[in-house]
Each structure stands twice: as C-alpha cells, then as structure tokens.
N, C-alpha and C positions, 0 to 999 in steps of 0.2 A: 483206820488210817492207811494201812497197806492197801485195802480195797480201793480207796479213793485215789492212791497213787497209781494203781494199775489201770483204773479207768482213764486217768489223765494220759498215761503212756499210750493206751490203746487209741485214744482220740488223736493224739499228736502223730502216731504212726499211720493211722488212716489218712490224715491230712497230708502227710509226706508222700504216702503212696499215690494219692490223688494228684498231687503236684507232679510227681515223676511220670505218671500216666499221661498227663496233659503235655508235658515236655516231649515225651516219646511220640505222641500223636502229631505234635507240631513238627518234630524232626522228620517223621514219615511223610507228612504232607509236603514239607519243604523239599525233601529228597525226591519224592515222586514228581513234584512240580519242576525240579531242576532237570530231571531226566526226561520226562515226557511232557514237556510244556506244550507240545503240539498234538493235535489229534492224529491217530494213526490213519494212514492212507492205504487203500486197497488197490493193488495193481494186478493186471492180468497179462500173460504172455504165452506164446505158443512154444512148443519144443523146437529148438533150433534157432529161435529168434533172439532178440536182446531186449534189455530194459535198463533204464537209468533211474537210480535212486538218488533223489535230490536231497542235499543236506547243506544248508547255509550256516555260516559261522558268525556268531555275535561277538565281535571283538570288544574289549573294554574301551570305552570312550571312542569307539570306531577307529582305533589305531591298530593296524595289523602287527601282531607279535607272533613269535614261534608258537606252533600249536601241534597237537597230537591227535590223529584221527583213528578211531577204532570202529570197525563194523563187525557186528555179530549176527549170527543166524540161530534162532531158537536158543539164545543165551550162550552160544559158543562163538568165540572170536574166530573170524575167518579172514580178516584183512586189517593190517596196521600200516599207517604211514606217518613218518616223522623225518623232516629235513631231507626230502628226496629219497629216503630209504623206505622200502616196502617189504612187508612180510605177508604171504598169502598162504592160506590153507591148501593142502595138496588137492583137495576136491575142486577148488576154484582156481588152481594155478593155470595161468594163461587165459582165463576167462573173466577175471575181475580186475578192472583198471580204474585208476583215479581219472575223473574228467577234469582236464586242465584248460583254463582260459576260454571258458564258454560263457557267453553273456546270459544264457537262460538258466544256468545251474550254478549252485554254490560251490565253494572251493573244496568242500569235503564230499562232493557227489561222486558216485562210482557207477561204472557201466558194466553190467553183467551180460556176457555174450554166450552163444551156443548153449542156450538154456536147456536143462534136463528136467525130467519129471521130479527128480529128487531135490530140485532147487526150491520147491514150494515150501513156504513157511514164513516166519516172522523175521524181519531184518531191522536192526536197530543201529543208528549212528550215534556215536559218542565223541564229542570234541572237548579236549582239555588243554590247559595252558601250563606246561611244566615250570616255567619261570615266574609264575605269579601265584599269589596266595589270596583267596582260595583258587585252586587250579580249575575248578568246574564252575561254569556259568550256565545260563539257560540255553545250552546248545544241545541239539539232539533231535532226531526224527525217527519215527517208527513206521514201517511199511509191512503190509501183508501181501505176499506174492502168490497168486493162484496160477498154476501152470496148467494150461489147456493141453493135456497130453495128446500127442499124435497117436494115431491108431496103429502105426507101423514101426516108428523109430523110438527107441527108449533112450539111447544116449547118442546125441549128435556129435560131429567132429568139432575140434577146437583149432583156432589159428595157432600156427607153430612157427618159431624162428630157430633154425639149427644151422650148424656149419656144414660145409660141403664134406661129404664122406660119411656123415653120421646117418642114423636110421630115422626115417620119418614115420610116425604112426598116427593114424586118424581113426577115432571111434566112429562106428555107425552100427550100434548094437540094435538088432531087430527084436521086436517084441515076440513075434511068432516065427522063429526060424524055419519051422517045418513047412509053412505054406506061403513064404515070401522069399523074394530074391533081391539081392542088392547089386547094383552096377555103379561103377565109378567113372567120372568124367574129369578131364583136365582142360580148363578154358573152353568148355563146351564140346570137347572131342572125347569119344570113348577111349579109355586107356589102352584097350587092345589095338587101337589104330595109331597110337603114338609110338613110333619106332624106337625112340630112345628109352622108353619105359617098359617095353614088352618083356624084357628079361630081368627087370629089376623090381617089379612090384608083385605083391602077393595079397590076395583077398582071403581073410579068415572065414570060418563057417558062420560067425555071428555078423558078418558084413564089414568088419574093420579092414583098413588098408595099411599095408606096410610097404615102404620103399627103401631098399638097401642095396648098395650104398646110394646116397643122393649125389646129384650133380647140379652145377649152377643152372643148367637149363631146366631143372625141375621146378623152378620158381613159378608160381601161378595159383589160380583158384581151382580147388578141387570140390566136386559136388557128388554127393551120395544120393542115389535114387533107389528107393525101396518100393517094390510093387508086389501085391499079394495076388492070390489066385482069383480074387473077385475083380481085379482090375484097378483097385485103389492104389494111388501113388502118393508118396511123401518124399520130399527132398530136403537136404541140409547141406550147407556149404561151409568151407573153411579155406583159409589162405596159408600157403606154405612159402615162407621166406627163407631162402638159402643164402647164407653169408659165406664169403670166401675172401682170401687174400687178393689184393689187386694183382692182376695178371695181364700180360700182353697177349692178345689173341691173334694179331697179324702184324707182320713187319715185312715190307717189300725189300728184296735184296738191293734194288737200285731205285733211286729217285732222281729225276731230272728237273732242275730248276732253271727258269729262263733268266739269262743274264740281263741286268738292267731293269728288271721288272719285279714287282712284289710277288712273293711266293710264301707258301705255308708248308711246314714239315710236320706231319701228324704222327702221333703215337696212338695206335689203336689198342685200347685196353678195356677191361671191364673190372668193376669194383663194387662190392657190397659188403660192408658199409661204403659210403661214397669216398671218392678220392680225396686224400689229404695233401699229398705232395707228389711231384713228378720230377725226377732227376734226369738231366741230359748229360751225356758225355760225348766228347769229340776227340777222336784219335787217342782214346784212353785217358783223357783228362777231363775234369769237370768243366762243363760248358755253362757258364753263368751269363744269361742274356743281359744282365744289368751292367756287365763289364764290356759288352760288345756293342759298339754303336750301330744303330739301325736294326737291331734284333730285339724282339719283344715276346713275352709270354702271353698267350691267349688264355681265356677263362678255362678251357679244357686242357691246358698244359701244352698245347701245340706251340711250335716256334714260328713266329711271323717275321719274315725278312722284308723290310721296307724296300730295299733295292739290292738285288742279288749281285754279287761280284765273285771273282775267282777265289777269294779268301774263305768263302763259305763252303767250298767243296771239302769233303773229308768223309770219315767213317763215324757215324753217329750211333748211339744206343740210348734207349730211354728205359727208366725203371719207375713204375708207379707204386705208390704206397697208400694204404688206408689204415684204419684202426687195428686191423688184424695183421698188418705187415705187407710184405710183397712176395710174389711168386718168382721173382727174379727179373733180370734185365731182358730186354728184347734182343733178338739177333742183330748183327751189325747191319746198318742201313748205309749203303754207299751213296753219298750225295754227289752228283755230277752236275756241274754248271755248264749249260749249253746256251748258245745264242738262239733266240727265236727266229723263225723264218721271216723272209721279206718278200714282197711281191716284186717280180720283175716286169710283169704285165698285168694291168688291172682293167676291168671292164669300165665302159663309160657310165656316167650316172644315169642316163636315160636313153633308151632305144625306142624308136617309133617305127613300127612296122605295119603293113597292111594285112588284111585277112588272107590266109592261104599262103603267105610268104614264109620264108625261113629266117630265123633269128640266130645269129652267132654271137656268143658272149665269151670273149677271151679271158683267160686267167692263168697266170704262171707264177710260180714262187720258187725260191732257192734258199738253202741255208746260208747263213752269213759267212761261213767258212768256205762255201762253194763246193763242198765235197758231196753232199747228198741233196736229193730233191724231196721236199715234204710231200705228203699225200694231200690231194686236193679233192674236195667234195662240194658238189653243188646242191642247193636246196632252196625251197621257197620259204620266205620269211613268215607267211601266214600258216605254215604247217601242212599245206596241201602237197601231195606227192607230185613229182614230175610226170608228164604224160608218158606212160611206159612204152608205147609203140611209136612215139614221135620225137624222142630225144636221143642224142648220142654224145659221148665224151671222147675227145681226142686229146690226150695229155690232160691239160687243165681246161680246155675250151669246151663250152657247152653249145650244142646246136639243137634247135627245136624247129621241126618242119611242120608245114600245114597248120599255121597259126589259127587258132579259134579265139572266140571272145574270152573263154575261161583262162587263157594263157596270160592275160594281163596281170601284173603284180610286181612284187619286189623279189628279186632272186639274190641269193647270198653265196659267195664263194669262200670256202674255209680251207686254209692251208695249215697243216698240222705236222709238227715234228715232236720229238720226245720232250721238248722244253715247253712249248706253248702252241696256241692256236690263234691265228689272225684271220680276219674276215674282211671282205669287200662286198659292197652291195651295188646292184644295178636294177633299175626299174624298166620293165617292158610295157609299152603302151601300144594299143591296137587302134589304128585309124579306121574311119568309116564304119563305126558301130553306132547305130541309132540308139538313143536313150531308151531305157526300159520304161514300161508303162507305170504311172503312179498307182498307188493302191491305198486301201484303208480310208475310203472317202466317208466323211461325216459332215453333218450340217446342223444348223439351227435357223430359225426363221422368225420373221414378223409378218404383219399382214401383207406387206408389199415387197419384202426383201428376203432373200435366202443367202446365208453365208456358208460357203462350202469349203472344207479343208481336206488335205490329202497328205500322204507320205510319198517322198520321191522314190523311184525305183532304185537309184543309187545316186550319191552326190558326185557331181562333176562340175567343172567351171563352165560359166556362160550357159547355164541351162535355163530355158524359158518355158512358160506354161500358157496354155490357152484353154479356157473353159467353154465347152459347147453345151448349150441348154435349149430346151424347147418345152412348150406346153404339151401335155400328154396327147391331147386330141389334135395338135397341130402337126403338119407334115414337115415344115421347114425347121432347120436348126439355126440358132443364133450363136455368136461367139463373143467372148470377152477375154481380151488379152491382159495378162498380168505383167505389169511393167517392172516391178521389183523382182529381181531374180532370186532374192533370198526369202521371199514370202511364199508360204505354202497355203494360202487361202485367198478367196475372192468373194466379194459381195455382189450379187446380181440384184438390181433394183427395178422398180416400176413393174412389179409382177401383180397378178390378180389375186385378191384375197381368196382363201379357201380353195386353191387350185393345186393340183399335183403337177410337178415339173420333173423332167428327166435331165440328168447331167452326165457328162463325160469330160475327162481332163486329158489333154494331149501335151506331151513333153517334146521339146525341140531344142536342138543346138546347131552348131555350124555344120554338122554332118547330115542334118536333115531332120525330118519328123520321125518321132518314135511311134509307139503303139498307144492306142486309146486305153484309158482305164476301163474297168468294168462299169456298165451303166448303173447309175445311182438315182433313185427317186426320192423326192422329198416334197412336202406340202407346206404352203404358206398358211398362216393362221387365219381363221375366218374373221370377218369384220363383225363388231358388235352390232346387234339389231334391236336390243331392248331400249325402248324410249325412256324408261324410268331410271336407266343407268347413266343417262347423258350428263346430268348435273354432277354426279359423283366422279365420272371420268374427266369432266372438264376441270373439277377441283384438283384431281390428282395431276392433270396435265399442267395446271398452273403451278403446282408445287414441284413439278419435275419428277413425278412418280408414275411408273408404268405398272398396270395391273397384270397379274399372272392368272393362269387357269386355276379354277377352284381346287384346293387341296395340293397345289404344286408349289414350286419355288417362286418367290416374289422377285421383283426387279429392283435394282439399286435406284435411288431417287435423290432428288435435290443435288444434282451434279453441278459443281461450281469449279471455277478456275481462278487462281490468284497469281499475279505476276510477282516473281522474286528474282534475286540475283542469279539463280541457277536456271531460270526459265519460267515454267508455269507449273504451279502445284495444283493438281486435281484433287478434289475431295467430294465424297458422296456419302449418303446414309445407307446403312444396311437394309436389306429387304425386310419388310414388315411381316411377310408370310414365308414360311418354310425355311427359316434361318438354320434349323438343325440339319437340313439337307444341303447346305452350301459347302462347296469344296474350295473354290477360289474365285477371283475376279479376273476377267480378261479385258484389257484396255486396248482400244484401237483408235487410230486417228488417220484422217484422210485430208488430202489437199483439195480445196475447192476453187473454182467450180468444176474442175475436171473429175473430181471424186476419185482420185488416185489414192490407194491405200499406202500410206507412208510407213507405218510401223504398227506393231502390236506387242503387248507384254502381258505377263501374268503376275498377280500379286495376291497375298493373303490379307493385306490391310485394306482399309477403306480410303486410301489416298495413294497418289502416284505422282512422281516428279517427271514432267516432260522437259527434255533438254534439247538444245540445238535446233529449235524451230526457226525456219527461214523467215527473215524480216520482210515486212510489207506483204504478207501472205495470209490468206484466210484458211483456217483449219476447222474440220468437223471432228468432234470427239464423242465416243460412245463407250460405255462400260457395260459388260455382260456379267451376270451372276451365273457361274457354272456350277451345276449340281453334281451330286455323286452318282446319280442313276442315269444310265443310257445317254451320257453326254448332254444332259439337259442344260440349256443356257437361256437366260431371259435378259434381253437388252434394256438398258435405261433409255431415257430420252437423249436426243442428240444435242450437243453443245457446240456452238460456234465460237472460235477464238480468233480474233483479228490481231495478228502480231504486228505492231507498228514498226515503222522504219526508224532506225536510230542514226541514220546517216546525217540528217540535218542537225541533230543534237550534237553528234561528234564534230561536225564541221563548225558549229557555233562554239563549242568548247575549244577546239583548236584555234579558231580565229581570235577568240577572246584571250587565250593564252599568249598567242603571238603579239596581240596589241599591248597586253600588259608588259610583256618582255621588252617590246619596242619603247614604251614609255619609260620603263626603268633605265634602259640604256641611254635614252635622251636626257633624262634627269642626271644620270651619272656624268655624261659628257658636259652638261651645263655647269654642274658643280666643279668639274675639273677645270673648265675654261675660266670660270669666275675666280677660282683660287689662284690660277696662274696670273691673271690680271692684277689681283691684289698684291701678290708678291712683287710684281714688276713696279707698281706704284710706290710701295714701301721702299724699294731699292732706290728710286729716283730722289725721293725726299731726303733720304739719309746722305746721298752724295752732295746735294745742294747745300745742306747745312755745313758739311765739312769745308766746302769752298768759302763760304762766308766767314767761318771761323779763321780760316787761313788768311783771308784778306784783312780782317780786323787785327789779327796778330802782327801782320806786316806793317800796318799803319802805326801801331803802338811802337814797334821797333824803330821806325823812322823818326818819330817824335823824340824818343829817348836819345837817339843819336844827335839830333839838333840841339837838345839841351846840353849834352856833353860838350859839343863843339863851342857853344856859347860860354860854358863854364871855363873852358881852356882859354878862350880869348880874354875874358875878364881877369884871369890869373896873370896872364902875360902883361896886361896893361898895368896891373898893380906892381908887378916886379920892375917894370921899366920906370915907373915913377919913383 
C-alpha cells in the first residue's frame, strides 16, 4: 500500500514538473518574441562617420501614449529617453541623439556620430509604456554595428557645445603616434594661420586639440588630418558651438535721421542662443514703441520710424537678452534729426549732343537750413566709370569733353548729407551715330524660300533693316526691305531649289546706314526627283502635311483656321516624325498679295489665336516646327485666310436698329394722338347731356308754376262765390 502511494506521488510529481517546464518554455518564447520580434540587422560604418539605428514604436490601438526608450550596447544601457529627458553613458555623451520628426525613421531611432572603433557591437532598442499594463509590447530592434577601423585615427573628435570662456577639447587619438602627424584646421584654414587662435590652442602628443579660453569667434567646424610616413591620410571633423550672453558689438556715438522721411535705428548685437528680447531706452526711460505713434519694432529688434520728426531726437541705449542673459546695455547713441538736402539746380532730363562736343550737366544742392552744402557725386547708372581723362567737376557741375559713342547713357547726381541722400538723373544721347551691324544670323529653308533671322546691334527707335542676298555664283546683289520695324526676320522667295545663297543684313535709321552684318550662307532644300514618291507626296499635300528629311523632324500638318469672336483660331496636327526632337512651334502670317510679314509668334501648343486681323484683307499663314538641334525648323503648308469686311453687316444692323426705333416712336405718337382724341370726344358727350338735363328741368319747373297759378285762381273764385 505504501509503495502504491509512492508510485502515485511520483507520477503526479513528474506530470507537474512537465507542466511547469511547458509553461516556462512558453514564457521564454513569449518573452523572446516580445523582445526580438524583428530579425537583427547588420550595419557598417567608418571611424569618424555616423549611423542611424531605426526603431519604430507599436502604440496600442495606434494611439500615441507616453513611452520610455532604452538603448543598450552589449546588454549595457547607454541611452534613456522619457518625456524630453535624456540620460547618456559618458562614452556616448555628445555623440548619441534621438532622431526627431524624420519621415524615414521611427520615434525611438537614434543617431550615433563620430564613430570610434570601440563602438562596434550589438545595439538593442527597448520601448515600454509606463502608464499601461502590460508595459511591454512587441517593440524593439537589434542591430550589429561593424566599424571599419581607420588605419590612422583611433578616436575621432565629437561635436561640442560650451559657453564662452570654457575650455574646448577635441579627441583625435592616433593609432601610431610614433610614425604619424596630426594637423588641425578651422573652417578649412590651418590653425597656425588663424590669428585669434595662435596663442590659445594646444595640440597634445596623441593629436588631441585644446582651446583655452574660448571666444565667441571660435565657433565653427574643426577638422583633424592625420598623415603617416607612407603618405596615407585620414580626416575627421567636429563642430564647436560657442554660447554666450547677448552682447552689443557696435554702437555709433551719433546717428543722423532725415526729417520727414522713414528711418531705422539699429542695435548691433550678437547672441547665441538666439535673441529673446531687446530693450530700448530713451533719455534714461523705457522706450516702448507700442506707446509711440509711428514707431515700430522690426524682426531683429531695430526701431523703425515711419516719419521722423524732432520728437524722435534724444539719447538711446539698447540691451539685448537671450536664454543666458545679457552682457549689458549699449553705449549711448545720440540721435540727431536733420533735414535732408534739396536740389537748387537739377540737370535736364535729356541732353542731345554731337560727337566730339562737350556736355555740361549742372547739379547743385543745399541743406534745408542753408548752413551747409551737401557733397555731390556724379556716376553712371549702368555702373560704368566716368571717362577718367575727359570729365571734370566744378562744384556740382559735370563736364564731359570729346564725346564718343560710349558716353551715351543715364547719369546720376547724388547729393548727400548726414541725414540722407537724394538723386537726380539725366540721359545723354549722341547724335549722328549710325546703328551697329546686326549679328547672330540664322535661317531655315524650303525648296524655294529661305527665312533669315538676326539680332539687332542695339535697340533704338525707328530702326529699319534691308536684306541683301545673291546666288553664290551670281555677281549682282538683290535687296529686300523689311517694312515692319519690330520684326527681326525676313523671307526671301522665288529661289532655286538646292542652291546656296549668300546673305547680309543692313541696319538703317534717320542718321544713315550702319554697317553690314557678317556674310551668311544658307542653302535651299533640293526638289524631290523620285517618281515613285509622287503619289505619297500628293496625298500628304492634300492632307496639308509636309514631309521632312529622313530621320529628322517632321512638319506640322492639317493646318486649319476657324473664325470666332476673338479673331481666327489656328489649329494643326503634331509632326508624325521626330516629335521627341520638337522644341516649339513658330507661327508667321503675311499680308497678300504684297507678301508683307505682319507678325510672328512662338507657342508650345498645337493651336494659336490670331487677333486684330484687318478686314477685307487676304492673309497667308504658316506654322514651323522648331527642333532642339542646330535651330532646325520645318514649315507646314501655307494657309490663306480671307478676312471678310464687316462694314456692310454693321451698316445693316445700324439701319435696322434705326428703323425699328423710328417705328416704335411712330407707334407711340399714334397711340398718344388717339388717346387725346378719345378724351376730347368723351368730354363733348358729357357736356351735351348736362345741357339737355338742364332744359328738361326748366320745362318741368314752368309747368309746375302754371299749375300753381291755376290752383290760386280756382280758390279765389270759390271764395268770391
């Protein structure tokens, strides 16, 4: 019996142990799954570089709640973050930071900078939620960082932020100090060449840098370069941020403000951290711009006076503040209100002189109080200097002798006193200067036409152009005058196919002919000679499509014009061939039969609106497809537009309108007359009826009177009897 009981206990104990083992294994698997639910990632980085460890947060129900971030290296905590408070291991101090508001990384990601060889190892991210039970979810990521050690630097420098006056220290530990040398640079300049640092920096035997004491001018990027005896070089960089109290760096003893004009009173300061507040005082009292009309604070703390008057004069001081405080107020700035100068003599707006003559441009100015004379300076508005050996100044008057073409331009007279500067302008024009030669000639051609374009030597009014052209083997020149003074192109027609022509462009104005442009040669397209292409070409001509050379840009086709309220809307189809090489379309239209070029335009669309075409006129329109290579352009077929005259239609509309108005007026007059007549007739009938009634009533009254008299007589007879 006891043996049976012992067997029963042993069996139940073994079952209990099995159950506990299963629960323990489940716990381990769940815990490991909670901690390392993602596969570890392998990262590589070089010494001195940086790396980002990404760690996403899985919030319960995707609702952000307070969370705690732990980062560990080889199972030792190195970084903790909770509610904007951080704690960092001293080996990673200044090098490990949380990555905030980055779209590619999670909220618990960290950035490790100035990587050292000792940073190699396993990094683990653990995120927990202190205000929730259970506090741990499937948050966490593991990384293995492999550091590719530099052959020369063992410990690179780290970014630092210190206050002015403290000591700055940068590591740059060399692997082999015996056969390598370290040199330091600030913003790319060797430290030995930076005068402010020569007596304040020290380089240790291991290559590290010390700066003591630091100044605000030491802020910048520092670079350590280590070179060994074999010529190998390795570099590492770090940034030094110097913080200091806000301080005034410059304050002028006097500032002159112009009376009646806007002005600014600046406070020249420096601050790191940035400025938080700036206090102004005037005559020892707080100066609050909100209580002074017409005075405002600018974004940098300066005072802006909308319109200066005498009340703004006084003694000012400014005191800047930042998070560290202030270094004190500025010295006293005496603000003096002066009236700006005024011109007593000003130059004319335009001076027209001839070549070789002298030009005199007067200019004089005085202060408004009449006591002092402002300084006067002449200059050219285009920035060119005055001719050194040909100009002279007498008081404020400018004289230029021996005028040449380059003297044309706008001249500016500036009068300056302590308060303000005023200016007056005068334009100097030179007569009898022939226009410069056109340049940059380009062209495109068809079988019988060549369109040539150019750039003007310079723009001036009433400038005309004449195109000179000839066949290369012909001795005589022909001319084509361009009537539109604003058009810089011309089309020469009735040329021979497949022939080379020579062109020159001559510019002219009222002063005479200018110089010819450089000679320019261009060839017309050869005429097609293959008989088997005739049918295809005829079909394309019927469709309004012009063929292009093989492999080149095709021509626009199916050019049409539709009349609308704004004018004529042109529409065409894109080229079938070479569309990828199309840059834009050029639209041109001529007046026929004179074939005068009326206008041209460029567009990126396959339509264009023509406006203001003259009525009762025939126009010819053509569209060119302009390519991206070598100014290639292929024309479409020509389209004729006959703009009808609208004068007859307008006359008919006006006549019809006048006739309708006349008929309406006549109808109104008729109705008015008829109404008056009816009123008159009704008035007559009513008066006649009244007369008849009066007569009838009169007859009745006389009959009654006769009856009464008869009654009286009968009564009298009875009484007598």
